[in-house]
TORVOFI-963238 format. One record per atom (N, C-alpha, C, O, CB): x, y, z; residue in one letter. Coordinates in pm, whole numbers, padded with zeros to 5 digits, always signed. Glycine has a CB too. Layout:
XYZA...
//
This chain:
-00221-00116-00664M-00264-00011-00718M-00193+00090-00783M-00230+00190-00845M-00319+00033-00646M-00091+00047-00758K+00037+00172-00762K+00106+00090-00910K+00131+00155-01012K+00182+00177-00573K+00128-00046-00903M+00215-00099-01053M+00089-00104-01213M+00101-00115-01335M+00287-00318-01011M-00049-00087-01090A-00190-00097-01263A-00150-00028-01379A-00138-00080-01490A-00370-00004-01245A-00120+00136-01339P-00129+00238-01447P+00039+00217-01509P+00070+00267-01617P-00175+00417-01377P+00126+00147-01434I+00229+00179-01453I+00254+00013-01613I+00291-00008-01728I+00323+00193-01273I+00206-00039-01508L+00181-00211-01623L+00135-00121-01755L+00197-00112-01861L-00001-00369-01557L-00005-00049-01716R-00077-00051-01884R+00033+00032-01940R+00109-00037-02008R-00259+00034-01917R+00066+00154-01933A+00181+00165-01963A+00295+00131-02107A+00334+00174-02216A+00199+00114-01873A+00310+00017-02003F+00481-00007-02048F+00390-00144-02186F+00443-00188-02288F+00643-00108-01849F+00206-00183-02116A+00198-00235-02232A+00124-00177-02370A+00067-00252-02449A+00152-00341-02199A+00132-00051-02387A+00063+00065-02494A+00217+00099-02536A+00223+00175-02633A-00053+00225-02414A+00350+00055-02480H+00447+00108-02568H+00439+00058-02652H+00336-00005-02678H+00557+00113-02548H+00536+00062-02729R+00550-00005-02889R+00713+00038-02916R+00744+00152-02953R+00418+00084-03033R+00812-00070-02893P+00723-00222-02897P+00698-00259-02726P+00749-00194-02635P+00838-00376-02987P+00654-00316-02718V+00621-00350-02574V+00737-00294-02439V+00846-00238-02439V+00613-00523-02577V+00699-00315-02394L+00871-00361-02315L+00810-00457-02219L+00718-00445-02138L+00984-00210-02210L+00875-00541-02246P+00895-00726-02148P+00938-00651-02010P+01033-00582-01974P+01075-00881-02222P+00808-00705-01947T+00760-00700-01828T+00787-00876-01736T+00754-00980-01794T+00594-00647-01859T+00855-00879-01581L+00825-00969-01527L+00778-00889-01406L+00833-00807-01333L+00922-01068-01524L+00633-00954-01410L+00573-00903-01302L+00633-01041-01116L+00661-01161-01111L+00364-00903-01371L+00626-00947-01021V+00701-01040-00916V+00585-00989-00780V+00602-00900-00696V+00911-00989-00888V+00548-01019-00785H+00438-01060-00602H+00500-01116-00548H+00506-01238-00564H+00295-01152-00579H+00633-00993-00388T+00617-01086-00264T+00552-01172-00214T+00623-01273-00213T+00609-01050-00193T+00437-01197-00162G+00314-01224-00166G+00280-01162-00002G+00207-01221+00077G+00286-01390-00206G+00352-01027+00030Q+00360-00970+00128Q+00219-00984+00184Q+00205-01046+00290Q+00413-00846+00108Q+00086-00918+00107H-00065-00971+00105H-00061-01078+00078H+00012-01120-00012H-00159-00920+00023H-00132-01144+00141Y-00199-01333+00116Y-00352-01335+00161Y-00410-01439+00130Y-00106-01479+00246Y-00424-01246+00223D-00544-01236+00199D-00606-01209+00088D-00607-01098+00035D-00576-01177+00260D-00660-01305+00048M-00768-01285-00043M-00859-01160-00085M-00908-01135-00195M-00841-01364-00003M-00865-01108+00002E-00967-00930-00018E-00802-00853-00077E-00794-00803-00189E-01063-00818+00220E-00721-00854-00009M-00549-00756+00031M-00490-00828-00132M-00390-00759-00152M-00407-00838+00248M-00501-00920-00244S-00414-00938-00301S-00513-01041-00352S-00612-00995-00295S-00283-00952-00243S-00563-01158-00425D-00653-01172-00535D-00728-01111-00614D-00721-01115-00736D-00708-01220-00516D-00859-01008-00502R-00948-01008-00529R-00905-00822-00632R-00964-00771-00727R-01052-01049-00393R-00794-00779-00561L-00728-00682-00608L-00650-00689-00743L-00636-00586-00808L-00653-00653-00515L-00609-00785-00779F-00588-00814-00920F-00686-00802-01021F-00681-00726-01117F-00550-00929-00932F-00805-00910-00982V-00883-00879-01029V-00932-00761-01109V-00952-00731-01227V-00918-00903-00968V-00947-00694-00957D-00998-00561-00984D-00932-00418-01015D-01023-00336-01030D-01062-00542-00888D-00845-00377-01026L-00748-00309-01112L-00669-00384-01240L-00556-00355-01281L-00646-00262-01018L-00784-00518-01307R-00731-00562-01460R-00602-00604-01412R-00557-00523-01493R-00721-00437-01593R-00517-00645-01368L-00397-00658-01326L-00402-00831-01405L-00483-00924-01409L-00374-00625-01138L-00231-00793-01472P-00225-00969-01556P-00194-01021-01371P-00156-00979-01261P-00025-01021-01734P-00229-01105-01423Q-00197-01274-01262Q-00005-01212-01314Q+00048-01170-01416Q-00275-01594-01343Q+00037-01241-01174P+00241-01219-01163P+00277-01322-01226P+00199-01417-01234P+00338-01229-00996P+00353-01325-01263D+00469-01415-01367D+00524-01526-01206D+00521-01649-01206D+00657-01265-01469D+00552-01474-01133L+00612-01541-00996L+00541-01450-00892L+00483-01342-00900L+00797-01534-00979L+00575-01564-00755N+00477-01545-00654N+00604-01587-00535N+00629-01705-00513N+00314-01654-00671N+00659-01502-00481L+00751-01510-00377L+00679-01583-00262L+00757-01658-00204L+00803-01371-00337L+00563-01583-00216E+00486-01607-00084E+00571-01663+00003E+00610-01772+00047E+00365-01694-00094E+00591-01493+00013V+00670-01435+00170V+00598-01458+00278V+00633-01525+00375V+00697-01275+00187V+00429-01365+00253G+00326-01418+00367G+00396-01294+00478G+00469-01200+00444G+00346-01628+00424G+00342-01332+00630S+00336-01229+00721S+00461-01204+00777S+00548-01219+00691S+00244-01253+00819S+00507-01170+00892G+00634-01189+01010G+00653-01051+01059G+00584-00950+01053G+00795-01251+00946G+00734-01071+01095S+00837-00928+01145S+00889-00859+01067S+00955-00933+00993S+00953-00945+01219S+00900-00750+01037H+00950-00647+00982H+01103-00704+00939H+01124-00701+00818H+00940-00523+01082H+01254-00775+01057A+01314-00806+00982A+01282-00938+00901A+01355-00963+00805A+01408-00795+01036A+01225-00985+00919V+01206-01128+00874V+01156-01131+00729V+01198-01210+00644V+01102-01203+00968V+01065-01040+00711Q+01007-01044+00615Q+01085-00985+00502Q+01098-01039+00392Q+00897-00997+00639Q+01141-00854+00541T+01212-00839+00468T+01366-00958+00395T+01404-00976+00280T+01226-00730+00529T+01406-01005+00501A+01496-01105+00462A+01441-01221+00413A+01511-01309+00363A+01574-01136+00560A+01391-01224+00417E+01271-01345+00310E+01262-01312+00208E+01241-01382+00109E+01117-01366+00333E+01276-01193+00215V+01177-01166+00086V+01368-01128-00002V+01402-01179-00109V+01004-00976+00112V+01431-01062+00056M+01553-01079-00035M+01599-01233-00013M+01658-01256-00119M+01680-00964+00006M+01605-01319+00045R+01640-01474+00006R+01586-01538-00111R+01643-01618-00185R+01598-01565+00109R+01419-01472-00120R+01363-01551-00218R+01377-01484-00384R+01356-01546-00488R+01208-01571-00170R+01433-01293-00367F+01413-01239-00464F+01544-01297-00549F+01518-01357-00653F+01389-01093-00439F+01666-01285-00516E+01767-01304-00537E+01814-01416-00694E+01896-01412-00785E+01797-01341-00403E+01698-01513-00645P+01712-01643-00805P+01662-01615-00851P+01664-01667-00962P+01688-01782-00836P+01564-01512-00832V+01473-01418-01005V+01584-01346-01042V+01619-01382-01155V+01309-01272-00984V+01664-01249-00989L+01764-01081-01098L+01824-01297-01174L+01804-01338-01288L+01999-00875-00934L+01887-01371-01066D+01961-01463-01140D+01964-01522-01263D+02046-01516-01354D+01961-01534-01092D+01818-01605-01245A+01774-01656-01341A+01722-01540-01454A+01749-01587-01565A+01678-01748-01288A+01657-01403-01471H+01562-01374-01536H+01692-01253-01624H+01717-01218-01739H+01408-01325-01435H+01730-01233-01525L+01886-01093-01571L+01809-01021-01617L+01792-01029-01739L+02036-01115-01702L+01732-00923-01541P+01704-00788-01614P+01788-00686-01587P+01888-00676-01516P+01578-00735-01587P+01714-00594-01674S+01791-00487-01686S+01794-00365-01583S+01898-00315-01539S+01759-00446-01801S+01676-00329-01554C+01638-00268-01444C+01554-00351-01325C+01488-00446-01366C+01567-00162-01495C+01551-00332-01222V+01461-00403-01141V+01393-00277-01079V+01469-00225-00996V+01532-00511-01035V+01228-00186-01097L+01129-00121-01089L+01018-00172-00970L+00918-00243-00972L+01085-00119-01220L+01107-00085-00849V+01032-00121-00689V+00924+00084-00647V+00958+00202-00646V+01249-00169-00508V+00781-00004-00622V+00717+00130-00567V+00684+00086-00453V+00662-00031-00420V+00596+00200-00639V+00677+00248-00350G+00594+00250-00250G+00756+00300-00138G+00852+00377-00150G+00489+00075-00228G+00685+00165+00000D+00801+00226+00086D+00745+00084+00172D+00804+00083+00280D+00796+00423+00164D+00668-00015+00162V+00673-00127+00230V+00832-00247+00175V+00898-00261+00072V+00508-00189+00198V+00833-00311+00318N+00978-00370+00315N+00953-00451+00260N+00966-00552+00328N+01056-00408+00421N+00890-00490+00076S+00967-00545-00045S+01020-00460-00158S+01085-00492-00258S+00887-00636-00107S+00960-00306-00101T+01038-00211-00170T+01166-00225-00116T+01198-00338-00154T+00989-00072-00162T+01260-00181-00049L+01384-00189+00040L+01418-00333+00016L+01535-00348-00019L+01361-00150+00206L+01377-00399+00022A+01427-00589+00018A+01492-00616-00147A+01606-00634-00191A+01237-00728+00040A+01376-00611-00199C+01441-00583-00367C+01503-00513-00417C+01551-00562-00519C+01382-00563-00452C+01546-00366-00392S+01607-00278-00372S+01736-00295-00392S+01814-00262-00481S+01579-00240-00277S+01751-00387-00234L+01899-00400-00164L+01972-00526-00273L+02091-00515-00303L+01883-00463+00037L+01878-00657-00333V+01909-00768-00358V+01964-00659-00485V+02081-00619-00481V+01800-00906-00359V+01862-00610-00606A+01887-00586-00706A+02074-00474-00736A+02146-00477-00837A+01738-00527-00737A+02094-00398-00615A+02188-00287-00594A+02313-00391-00569A+02409-00410-00645A+02146-00170-00457A+02285-00454-00438K+02392-00522-00461K+02518-00667-00585K+02622-00732-00589K+02354-00542-00369K+02367-00624-00668K+02377-00761-00815K+02417-00644-00929K+02451-00658-01046K+02169-00875-00877K+02404-00546-00865G+02498-00421-01010G+02382-00402-01107G+02396-00355-01220G+02669-00513-01135G+02199-00466-01021V+02135-00407-01144V+02107-00291-01123V+02142-00259-01009V+02023-00463-01191V+02033-00166-01208P+01996-00053-01180P+01830-00060-01136P+01753-00131-01201P+02036+00032-01298P+01781+00027-01015V+01658+00002-00951V+01637+00151-01004V+01714+00242-01037V+01648-00046-00776V+01467+00131-00998V+01368+00210-00974V+01297+00262-00949V+01186+00233-00994V+01347+00222-00978V+01315+00404-00834H+01189+00364-00750H+01072+00503-00819H+01065+00619-00858H+01233+00374-00535H+01002+00380-00794V+00804+00546-00824V+00771+00549-00726V+00761+00442-00667V+00615+00521-00922V+00738+00668-00660E+00707+00737-00540E+00825+00794-00428E+00820+00793-00305E+00620+00641-00474E+00910+00834-00503A+01070+00850-00388A+01022+00969-00399A+00952+01036-00474A+01267+00816-00432A+01120+00980-00237G+01098+01179-00205G+01009+01167-00073G+01046+01238+00021G+00979+01298-00363G+00873+01070-00048L+00789+01147+00038L+00867+01106+00184L+00922+00996+00184L+00614+01103+00024L+00874+01180+00296R+00879+01161+00397R+00800+01190+00507R+00726+01289+00506R+00953+01184+00402R+00808+01108+00613S+00705+01162+00691S+00832+01257+00836S+00776+01325+00922S+00574+00995+00754S+00953+01247+00838F+01063+01273+00883F+00995+01201+01012F+00918+01256+01090F+01124+01429+00875F+01043+01056+01017D+00958+00996+01218D+01063+00895+01160D+01007+00788+01138D+00713+00922+01276D+01138+00893+01143R+01237+00769+01228R+01200+00655+01294R+01288+00569+01299R+01305+00817+01335R+01077+00623+01355S+01003+00539+01425S+00995+00465+01348S+01059+00360+01362S+00898+00568+01479S+00889+00490+01200M+00869+00430+01095M+00931+00354+00994M+00985+00385+00888M+00834+00487+01059M+00910+00236+01061P+00976+00099+00972P+00936+00176+00761P+01011+00133+00673P+00829-00123+01037P+00858+00245+00734E+00807+00303+00659E+00897+00341+00586E+00927+00298+00475E+00736+00376+00697E+00990+00500+00701E+01054+00566+00649E+01159+00541+00647E+01229+00625+00590E+01041+00648+00670E+01215+00446+00691I+01323+00324+00709I+01342+00317+00528I+01427+00370+00456I+01243+00141+00808I+01236+00238+00496N+01230+00196+00390N+01241+00315+00257N+01288+00281+00149N+01115+00118+00403N+01208+00409+00274R+01204+00479+00191R+01342+00501+00185R+01419+00428+00123R+01118+00575+00204R+01391+00646+00279V+01512+00670+00299V+01644+00624+00247V+01741+00694+00217V+01511+00656+00389V+01629+00479+00241L+01741+00365+00195L+01714+00318+00099L+01816+00283+00041L+01768+00256+00269L+01588+00288+00022T+01567+00279-00131T+01613+00393-00151T+01687+00384-00249T+01426+00256-00196T+01613+00508-00108D+01628+00648-00221D+01756+00605-00213D+01796+00577-00326D+01590+00836-00182D+01785+00599-00183Q+02038+00585-00128Q+02044+00527-00244Q+02126+00574-00323Q+02150+00436+00052Q+01959+00406-00290I+01985+00295-00387I+01942+00312-00550I+01981+00265-00657I+01908+00174-00329I+01871+00377-00518A+01803+00377-00630A+01925+00396-00718A+02046+00388-00694A+01684+00481-00639A+01859+00425-00824T+01978+00431-00946T+01915+00602-01029T+01968+00713-01020T+01959+00240-01092T+01778+00559-01108W+01678+00633-01096W+01539+00693-00994W+01462+00605-00954W+01656+00593-01170W+01516+00801-00965L+01432+00824-00874L+01290+00893-00913L+01320+01011-00933L+01503+00894-00787L+01168+00879-00931Y+01067+00931-01006Y+00931+00967-00876Y+00861+00885-00816Y+01028+00803-01139Y+00930+01109-00865T+00865+01124-00738T+00679+01172-00885T+00641+01168-01002T+00977+01300-00586T+00644+01206-00748T+00461+01217-00682T+00466+01353-00687T+00360+01404-00722T+00407+01154-00497T+00573+01443-00657E+00526+01559-00566E+00669+01663-00592E+00781+01628-00556E+00494+01499-00375E+00644+01782-00654R+00735+01878-00592R+00828+01872-00494R+00948+01874-00522R+00680+01955-00553R+00760+01861-00304A+00811+01875-00249A+00923+01733-00190A+01004+01748-00099A+00730+01942-00197A+00907+01614-00258A+00985+01502-00317A+01074+01564-00350A+01148+01493-00282A+00937+01419-00420A+01167+01660-00409H+01279+01724-00476H+01409+01747-00330H+01512+01696-00288H+01209+01893-00559H+01345+01822-00310A+01395+01938-00203A+01407+01785-00117A+01528+01773-00100A+01265+02104-00137A+01356+01696-00070N+01367+01669+00051N+01538+01561+00023N+01635+01554+00099N+01201+01589+00114N+01516+01493-00115L+01646+01425-00214L+01749+01455-00233L+01845+01380-00253L+01640+01415-00323L+01747+01607-00229A+01814+01754-00259A+01863+01712-00085A+01946+01621-00083A+01684+01937-00312A+01834+01750+00011R+01885+01741+00149R+01958+01621+00147R+02076+01640+00175R+01780+01741+00260R+01942+01557+00133E+02017+01395+00129E+02101+01347+00020E+02129+01229+00002E+01913+01283+00126E+02166+01504-00095G+02261+01399-00133G+02227+01379-00249G+02337+01369-00303G+02266+01280-00059G+02135+01362-00346I+02063+01329-00451I+02116+01375-00579I+02006+01376-00635I+01942+01370-00433I+02168+01401-00639E+02179+01465-00774E+02036+01464-00848E+01953+01374-00866E+02292+01385-00865E+02040+01598-00881A+01925+01634-00929A+01887+01512-01049A+01801+01426-01034A+01938+01790-00980A+01949+01524-01132A+01971+01423-01316A+01924+01300-01294A+01857+01251-01384A+02153+01385-01389A+01944+01233-01188R+01853+01134-01141R+01742+01128-01084R+01705+01016-01049R+01893+01080-01084R+01637+01266-01051I+01515+01276-00993I+01410+01312-01096I+01422+01408-01173I+01521+01370-00885I+01293+01221-01093H+01236+01274-01265H+01050+01270-01153H+01001+01179-01086H+01275+01084-01481H+01006+01397-01182F+00884+01448-01177F+00799+01365-01251F+00798+01379-01373F+00879+01576-01218F+00718+01270-01191V+00565+01214-01326V+00434+01166-01256V+00373+01066-01294V+00610+01043-01441V+00386+01262-01126G+00306+01253-01129G+00232+01137-01006G+00301+01038-00982G+00309+01253-01247G+00135+01145-00953N+00058+01033-00856N-00004+00946-00936N-00102+00957-01009N-00054+01087-00758N+00088+00829-00903V+00013+00708-01023V-00130+00591-00884V-00179+00479-00897V+00226+00543-01115V-00142+00692-00778M-00249+00635-00723M-00437+00688-00776M-00551+00643-00785M-00209+00668-00568M-00330+00856-00806I-00397+00915-00866I-00477+00807-01051I-00580+00749-01086I-00292+01052-00870I-00360+00836-01099D-00446+00730-01289D-00490+00697-01212D-00549+00795-01167D-00386+00601-01428D-00529+00546-01097S-00587+00413-01052S-00698+00460-01042S-00779+00421-01126S-00541+00338-00931S-00742+00554-00945L-00892+00649-00893L-00913+00652-01005L-00998+00568-01031L-00903+00805-00812L-00868+00728-01126L-00944+00772-01266L-01001+00670-01362L-01098+00669-01438L-00849+00847-01355L-00883+00561-01323A-00944+00468-01436A-01063+00432-01363A-01156+00380-01423A-00852+00331-01490A-01068+00454-01244H-01163+00297-01168H-01270+00408-01121H-01368+00346-01079H-01067+00170-00990H-01289+00526-01112R-01357+00581-01074R-01527+00563-01119R-01609+00594-01033R-01294+00678-01090R-01581+00507-01265A-01635+00515-01317A-01700+00313-01258A-01795+00242-01292A-01571+00590-01445A-01621+00302-01189L-01625+00103-01184L-01673+00107-01030L-01731+00012-00977L-01421-00015-01208L-01636+00251-00953A-01722+00223-00803A-01853+00183-00783A-01938+00195-00871A-01730+00332-00726A-01877+00135-00668V-01968+00134-00613V-02015+00189-00518V-01957+00196-00410V-01975+00068-00603V-02177+00260-00553P-02230+00344-00443P-02220+00303-00308P-02247+00188-00275P-02357+00367-00460P-02186+00384-00233P-02208+00394-00093P-02264+00276-00039P-02216+00174+00010P-02290+00503-00062P-02411+00329-00068R-02540+00228+00031R-02477+00112-00074R-02418+00024-00011R-02775+00275+00019R-02477+00096-00193E-02487-00032-00208E-02468-00111-00168E-02531-00213-00141E-02465-00062-00258E-02322-00059-00150T-02203-00133-00109T-02212-00190+00062T-02143-00268+00127T-02070-00024-00135T-02338-00104+00096L-02403-00161+00239L-02415-00271+00233L-02351-00363+00284L-02527-00122+00286L-02576-00263+00114R-02632-00354+00139R-02585-00508+00081R-02669-00596+00096R-02743-00310+00108R-02479-00539+00029R-02440-00612-00021R-02362-00688+00157R-02338-00803+00193R-02363-00549-00161R-02345-00562+00220A-02245-00649+00341A-02384-00652+00421A-02362-00633+00541A-02074-00554+00438A-02514-00667+00395G-02591-00719+00491G-02671-00584+00587G-02768-00590+00663G-02487-00818+00577G-02606-00498+00555T-02612-00370+00624T-02691-00289+00636T-02676-00206+00547T-02549-00310+00600T-02777-00264+00705D-02902-00109+00692D-02825-00021+00647D-02719+00005+00704D-02982-00030+00844D-02878+00062+00499P-02783+00164+00431P-02842+00278+00519P-02769+00378+00517P-02795+00185+00246P-02967+00292+00606S-03021+00431+00614S-02892+00434+00750S-02913+00527+00828S-03232+00460+00650S-02821+00384+00770V-02725+00464+00876V-02630+00553+00804V-02564+00636+00868V-02634+00362+00971V-02617+00541+00669L-02601+00719+00611L-02618+00789+00612L-02553+00886+00573L-02605+00777+00553L-02809+00777+00697D-02905+00872+00694D-02844+01016+00732D-02876+01026+00851D-03016+00828+00785D-02774+01131+00699C-02699+01180+00852C-02687+01314+00729C-02616+01277+00636C-02508+01070+00950C-02732+01437+00713A-02741+01598+00643A-02624+01606+00618A-02590+01636+00504A-02790+01734+00726A-02494+01572+00757R-02316+01608+00684R-02271+01500+00660R-02181+01437+00716R-02188+01682+00776R-02361+01467+00540G-02286+01292+00485G-02159+01209+00623G-02146+01238+00742G-02146+01338+00287G-02102+01127+00559F-02061+01026+00609F-01899+01057+00562F-01846+01132+00481F-02145+00893+00560F-01834+00921+00692G-01670+00915+00686G-01668+00778+00699G-01735+00688+00749G-01572+00999+00808G-01495+00803+00592V-01430+00674+00582V-01329+00602+00646V-01237+00647+00579V-01395+00670+00493V-01274+00526+00722V-01205+00473+00802V-01112+00330+00796V-01139+00210+00803V-01285+00474+00880V-00986+00411+00778T-00942+00253+00795T-00803+00266+00855T-00753+00379+00863T-00936+00159+00641T-00748+00180+00891L-00600+00174+01036L-00515+00060+00977L-00575-00041+00941L-00659+00109+01246L-00421+00064+00967H-00358-00092+00934H-00225-00096+00998H-00179-00200+01044H-00335-00130+00761H-00134+00067+01003R-00002+00096+01053R+00026-00026+01171R-00072-00079+01224R+00002+00262+01117R+00115-00053+01196P+00207-00112+01342P+00161-00052+01433P+00075-00105+01502P+00367-00091+01359P+00222+00125+01468S+00225+00218+01500S+00061+00236+01594S+00024+00259+01710S+00269+00293+01377S+00005+00212+01474N-00191+00189+01533N-00226+00096+01601N-00242+00102+01723N-00307+00161+01428N-00242-00005+01531V-00292-00069+01560V-00254-00177+01669V-00338-00230+01742V-00320-00085+01470V-00081-00212+01673D-00057-00332+01718D-00047-00301+01902D-00096-00391+01970D+00087-00394+01633D+00008-00191+01972D-00037-00190+02128D-00180-00148+02119D-00231-00059+02051D+00053-00081+02232D-00234-00237+02209P-00410-00282+02235P-00352-00064+02292P-00393+00013+02205P-00495-00493+02427P-00299-00012+02374D-00406+00098+02428D-00408+00207+02345D-00487+00300+02361D-00379+00154+02570D-00291+00201+02222T-00309+00309+02145T-00424+00281+02044T-00489+00377+02002T-00181+00345+02080T-00456+00143+01998L-00605+00095+01920L-00661+00142+02013L-00604+00247+01983L-00656-00066+01882L-00746+00181+02140R-00814+00165+02186R-00877+00301+02192R-00998+00319+02186R-00783+00095+02269R-00765+00419+02209C-00720+00510+02191C-00835+00583+02079C-00927+00663+02099C-00581+00481+02160C-00766+00493+01912L-00824+00549+01835L-00967+00541+01825L-01042+00632+01790L-00772+00524+01748L-01001+00413+01860F-01211+00369+01889F-01242+00466+01926F-01341+00518+01873F-01288+00252+02011F-01148+00562+02073A-01280+00598+02141A-01294+00729+02091A-01391+00804+02106A-01285+00592+02304A-01155+00757+02010V-01168+00883+01907V-01313+00865+01773V-01410+00926+01725V-00987+00888+01813V-01245+00753+01765L-01385+00735+01632L-01520+00694+01659L-01590+00675+01560L-01356+00622+01522L-01578+00672+01790R-01720+00682+01853R-01750+00767+01882R-01872+00776+01898R-01755+00629+01940R-01644+00921+01917E-01697+01045+01941E-01749+01065+01861E-01870+01080+01849E-01639+01137+01967E-01585+01071+01713V-01639+01143+01590V-01805+01021+01514V-01907+01080+01477V-01460+01153+01455V-01802+00961+01511A-01922+00885+01510A-02100+00922+01580A-02203+00904+01517A-01862+00771+01577A-02093+00962+01686Q-02185+01037+01746Q-02275+01207+01653Q-02370+01279+01686Q-02089+01069+01883Q-02182+01206+01537E-02191+01306+01480E-02155+01239+01329E-02180+01255+01210E-02105+01419+01546E-02117+01196+01374L-02117+01168+01181L-02031+01007+01126L-01913+00974+01139L-01991+01335+01086L-02187+00909+01042P-02111+00741+01029P-02026+00759+00953P-01997+00824+00852P-02189+00609+00971P-01966+00641+01067L-01867+00621+00943L-01833+00445+00892L-01869+00343+00950L-01708+00699+00997L-01780+00454+00809I-01728+00344+00743I-01644+00292+00788I-01563+00384+00797I-01695+00356+00642I-01604+00220+00821F-01485+00136+00846F-01439-00011+00788F-01480-00117+00836F-01492+00122+00970F-01343+00000+00672A-01276-00054+00622A-01196-00173+00681A-01112-00165+00591A-01227+00025+00583A-01152-00276+00755L-01117-00324+00819L-01015-00401+00724L-01041-00466+00622L-01207-00367+00892L-00893-00375+00784H-00788-00422+00736H-00779-00578+00817H-00847-00621+00910H-00668-00314+00757H-00670-00640+00742P-00724-00832+00762P-00603-00789+00983P-00637-00795+01101P-00568-01048+00532P-00483-00757+00918R-00374-00738+01051R-00502-00645+01195R-00518-00680+01312R-00187-00586+00976R-00575-00516+01113T-00650-00463+01183T-00796-00510+01286T-00842-00463+01390T-00665-00394+01101T-00836-00621+01201R-00887-00735+01215R-00895-00824+01308R-00988-00864+01378R-00856-00780+01151R-00742-00859+01297A-00675-00954+01403A-00686-00890+01511A-00745-00955+01598A-00532-00993+01385A-00647-00778+01545H-00609-00728+01707H-00774-00668+01762H-00800-00675+01882H-00457-00564+01707H-00889-00603+01650I-00933-00577+01749I-01044-00669+01803I-01137-00634+01876I-00959-00463+01736I-01010-00833+01740D-01054-00960+01719D-00988-00964+01902D-01063-00979+01998D-00981-01068+01559D-00848-00948+01914R-00859-00966+01988R-00872-00908+02153R-00890-00966+02260R-00815-01012+01946R-00858-00798+02124I-00916-00695+02258I-01078-00720+02326I-01122-00719+02441I-00924-00519+02190I-01139-00744+02189G-01273-00744+02233G-01366-00636+02078G-01394-00516+02077G-01271-00657+02427G-01380-00696+02014L-01457-00582+01922L-01602-00524+01988L-01647-00410+02002L-01496-00656+01764L-01649-00642+02017A-01752-00559+02083A-01743-00409+02187A-01819-00313+02191A-01808-00659+02158A-01628-00435+02259E-01643-00319+02363E-01553-00167+02230E-01532-00047+02249E-01517-00377+02567E-01531-00244+02127L-01455-00114+02049L-01571-00029+01974L-01574+00087+01933L-01332-00172+01920L-01645-00111+01974T-01767-00086+01835T-01900-00018+01901T-01992+00027+01833T-01829-00264+01749T-01898-00016+02039A-01995-00072+02094A-02047+00150+02139A-01976+00235+02192A-01937-00233+02244A-02190+00161+02085G-02213+00275+02097G-02185+00442+02045G-02191+00556+02090G-02196+00255+02174G-02144+00358+01902G-02135+00501+01768G-02206+00423+01662G-02268+00317+01669G-01942+00564+01694G-02181+00499+01563R-02291+00456+01407R-02142+00423+01339R-02095+00483+01242R-02421+00628+01296R-02089+00331+01401M-01946+00253+01329M-01992+00182+01270M-02075+00109+01325M-01837+00179+01400M-01959+00160+01104V-02014-00009+01018V-01882+00000+01019V-01818+00104+01001V-02120-00044+00843V-01824-00150+01049L-01728-00239+00989L-01693-00353+00823L-01680-00475+00831L-01740-00308+01091L-01689-00318+00762L-01684-00392+00629L-01511-00466+00657L-01410-00478+00727L-01705-00258+00467L-01584-00499+00539P-01433-00662+00505P-01269-00551+00417P-01331-00587+00317P-01542-00860+00280P-01173-00486+00378P-01132-00475+00240P-01232-00472+00128P-01299-00557+00069P-01049-00579+00215P-01214-00303+00117Q-01366-00282-00007Q-01182-00332-00149Q-01060-00329-00131Q-01500+00014-00023Q-01257-00361-00248G-01203-00309-00391G-01225-00207-00451G-01172-00187-00560G-01227-00371-00479G
//
């Protein structure tokens, strides 16, 4: 989602900027990978590292191991990374160690919670990056506090908003989405509207007790407001292990696969 507007901008540039799109294979589920390339009208990746799942350490190390030969073969003038996932940090580390400049899009965002793996990825990637492109002004203060020179920081806006605006007209109405999923759309008949939920961070879904507590809260909310829950594959695996019927009983909560 973050790369789509960037690649469109590159394609519109004259002369066209040569790019090599590398898919690390962190998401390998069809709904989370192949379908998104189609829905976002992204070109197929030039390379897929096919890293797959694993612990944070294993995934980061495997991306590094597989990305280094890519740099050796193609000798890019820079490496552009987005967001805060493990592949963001892994590719940045490889590039920095080989003397290739790093561009970080979505730099400077902070939760100030070092227990989150994504926070570690954000902080370290920003320290490595040569150029830092931010989505909000508060990010500049965060980066300045961490000793990063203002000349390296550029406010460019939020590419996720670009993706939203580009695809808003293609959005399927909620009732039609439910019909396609084989669910009675009358579940949305509520004067107060409905809510949309997704959960996927390990801190929220990996621990059974935490996940049960979150679902207990969602069940309470669903008594007042119907909820559409788009299930990330990671979350689906955990709630299947715990017991899906137990978690969704007693509330107007509709479970759907990932939505493009």
